[in-house]
C-alpha positions in Angstrom: -64.4 25.6 9.6 -64.0 21.6 9.1 -63.6 22.1 5.5 -61.1 25.4 5.4 -59.0 23.2 7.5 -59.0 20.0 5.8 -58.2 22.4 2.2 -55.1 23.8 4.6 -54.0 20.2 5.1 -54.4 18.6 1.7 -52.5 21.8 0.2 -49.5 21.4 2.8 -49.4 17.7 2.2 -49.0 18.6 -1.8 -45.8 21.3 -1.1 -44.2 19.4 1.9 -40.3 19.0 0.9 -39.6 15.7 -1.3 -38.1 13.2 1.1 -34.7 11.9 -1.1 -34.6 8.0 -1.6 -32.4 6.5 1.3 -30.3 3.2 0.2 -30.4 0.1 2.3 -27.5 -0.3 4.9 -24.7 -1.5 3.7 -22.1 -4.3 4.7 -18.9 -4.1 3.9 -16.9 -7.2 1.7 -14.5 -8.8 3.0 -10.8 -7.5 2.0 -9.3 -9.9 -0.7 -6.6 -11.5 0.4 -3.5 -11.9 -1.8 -5.1 -15.4 -2.9 -7.1 -13.2 -5.3 -4.0 -12.1 -7.2 -5.0 -15.3 -9.9 -8.3 -13.4 -10.1 -7.0 -9.9 -10.0 -4.0 -11.3 -12.9 -6.3 -13.5 -15.4 -5.9 -13.4 -18.8 -9.2 -12.4 -19.9 -10.4 -9.0 -17.8 -8.9 -6.8 -20.4 -12.0 -8.3 -22.3 -14.3 -8.3 -19.1 -13.5 -5.2 -17.9 -12.0 -2.8 -20.7 -9.5 -1.1 -18.6 -8.7 0.8 -21.7 -12.3 2.9 -21.6 -11.4 3.7 -17.9 -8.4 5.1 -18.7 -9.4 7.0 -21.6 -12.2 8.2 -19.4 -9.8 9.7 -17.1 -8.1 11.9 -19.7 -4.7 11.9 -18.3 -1.9 13.8 -19.4 2.4 13.0 -19.2 3.3 14.4 -15.6 -0.1 13.5 -13.6 0.1 12.7 -10.3 -2.3 9.8 -9.7 -3.6 7.3 -6.9 -4.2 3.4 -7.4 -6.0 2.8 -4.4 -6.3 -0.6 -3.3 -4.4 -1.3 -5.8 -3.1 -5.2 -4.9 -1.4 -6.4 -7.8 -1.0 -3.5 -9.7 -3.3 -4.3 -12.9 -4.5 -0.9 -13.1 -1.3 0.7 -11.6 1.0 -0.9 -14.7 -1.4 0.7 -17.1 -1.6 4.4 -14.8 2.1 4.0 -15.1 2.2 4.2 -19.2 -0.7 7.1 -19.0 1.5 9.4 -16.9 4.8 8.5 -18.7 8.3 9.1 -17.3 7.5 12.6 -15.8 4.1 11.5 -13.9 4.3 9.6 -10.8 1.7 6.7 -9.6 1.1 6.1 -5.9 0.5 2.6 -5.4 -1.6 2.0 -2.1 -2.7 -1.1 -0.3 -3.1 -2.0 3.3 -1.4 -5.3 3.1 2.2 -5.5 2.8 2.1 -9.2 1.1 0.3 -6.9 -1.8 3.0 -4.6 -2.0 5.7 -6.9 -2.3 3.6 -8.3 -5.2 2.8 -5.5 -7.1 6.7 -4.1 -6.1 7.8 -7.5 -7.9 5.4 -7.2 -11.1 6.6 -3.5 -11.4 10.1 -3.9 -11.3 9.7 -6.7 -13.8 8.0 -3.9 -16.3 11.2 -1.9 -15.2 8.8 0.9 -14.2 10.4 3.7 -12.6 7.7 6.3 -12.2 5.6 4.3 -9.1 5.5 4.8 -5.5 4.3 1.7 -3.5 2.4 3.2 -0.2 1.0 0.9 2.6 -2.1 2.5 4.1 -4.4 1.2 6.7 -8.4 0.6 7.0 -8.9 4.1 7.4 -6.3 6.4 5.6 -4.5 5.7 2.5 -1.7 8.1 3.5 -1.6 9.8 0.2 0.4 13.4 0.3 -1.8 15.8 0.6 -3.1 18.2 -1.8 -1.0 16.3 -4.6 -3.1 14.1 -6.1 -4.6 14.9 -10.1 -6.5 11.4 -10.1 -7.7 8.8 -7.8 -8.5 5.8 -8.9 -10.4 2.5 -7.2 -11.5 -0.3 -8.8 -13.5 -2.9 -7.3 -12.6 -1.8 -3.8 -14.2 0.9 -2.3 -16.8 -1.9 -1.1 -14.4 -3.5 0.9 -13.4 -0.4 2.8 -14.0 -1.3 6.1 -14.2 2.6 7.1 -15.5 4.1 4.2 -16.4 7.4 6.1 -12.8 8.1 7.3 -11.2 6.7 3.8 -13.3 9.2 1.8 -12.0 11.8 4.1 -8.7 11.0 3.6 -9.0 10.5 -0.1 -10.7 14.1 -0.3 -7.6 15.8 1.5 -4.9 14.4 -1.2 -6.7 15.9 -3.9 -5.2 19.0 -5.6 -7.7 21.7 -6.5 -9.8 20.7 -9.4 -8.3 16.7 -8.7 -10.6 13.9 -9.3 -11.7 10.5 -8.3 -12.3 7.8 -11.2 -14.6 4.7 -9.2 -15.6 1.6 -10.5 -17.5 -0.9 -9.0 -19.6 -4.0 -10.7 -23.5 -3.3 -11.4 -26.2 -4.6 -9.6 -26.6 -7.1 -12.3 -23.3 -8.4 -12.8 -24.1 -12.2 -12.2 -21.8 -13.7 -11.8 -20.3 -11.3 -8.9 -21.3 -12.0 -5.2 -23.9 -9.4 -4.2 -21.6 -7.8 -1.5 -18.9 -6.9 -4.0 -22.0 -5.1 -6.4 -23.3 -1.6 -5.5 -25.8 0.2 -7.0 -25.8 3.7 -8.5 -28.1 4.8 -5.7 -25.6 3.2 -2.9 -22.4 4.9 -4.3 -24.0 8.5 -4.5 -25.4 8.0 -0.7 -22.4 7.6 0.6 -19.8 9.9 -1.7 -22.2 12.7 -1.7 -22.2 13.7 2.0 -18.4 12.8 2.4 -18.0 16.1 0.4 -18.2 14.7 -3.3 -20.0 15.8 -6.0 -20.9 13.6 -9.5 -19.8 14.8 -12.0 -20.5 11.6 -14.5 -21.3 8.2 -14.7 -19.9 5.7 -17.8 -22.3 2.9 -18.2 -20.2 1.5 -21.1 -18.3 -0.9 -19.4 -19.2 -4.4 -19.8 -20.2 -5.1 -16.4 -19.2 -2.1 -13.8 -19.6 1.3 -13.6 -17.5 4.0 -13.8 -18.2 7.1 -11.5 -16.3 10.2 -12.0 -16.3 12.5 -8.8 -15.1 16.0 -7.9 -14.8 17.2 -4.2 -17.8 19.6 -3.5 -16.8 23.1 -3.7 -17.7 25.1 -0.5 -21.3 27.4 -0.4 -20.5 30.8 -1.0 -22.5 33.2 1.6 
């Protein structure tokens, strides 16, 4: 009897469902102030981050509607503007009016007419619902003070089949402060429960990862 019980216990242990690893609790980084625009617009950023590879991975087409969430001074906004052309639109979102003032000056100096600055909040980027083909977030998600609320609103903003391009520094990006880096496990553990499916991870950037997400489709009964 004892032997049979032991066999049953061992069998149950062997077939117990695997438990998915849980990423350590993450504390959001402090939001970058306008003092950080020097870093955002540094001359060496093109070589250090390869924005051309990010834009290419998004496969944007003329007429696309995109959102640059956490746009800051508009470093990526200006590149998105060129990629979607005169018939496209770029919603440049930030939660600081001072950042948007800088962004506005930058787009005006380049005579870009397809960019719409949007002042959001810590819980809502205030994007048009169901109107966005692509949402781009570059080195900003780790600063979200209310990530669950923001992801819910971002999901609502996507058109059917719309996608998200998320760029975050890898955990081995040495000169970047730890709170500004994210592991793949951290990203997936936060985005999957929010209703996003990871489609692709691009590892060819010098010190960052590019994650491509799509809103998960409801399971059919």
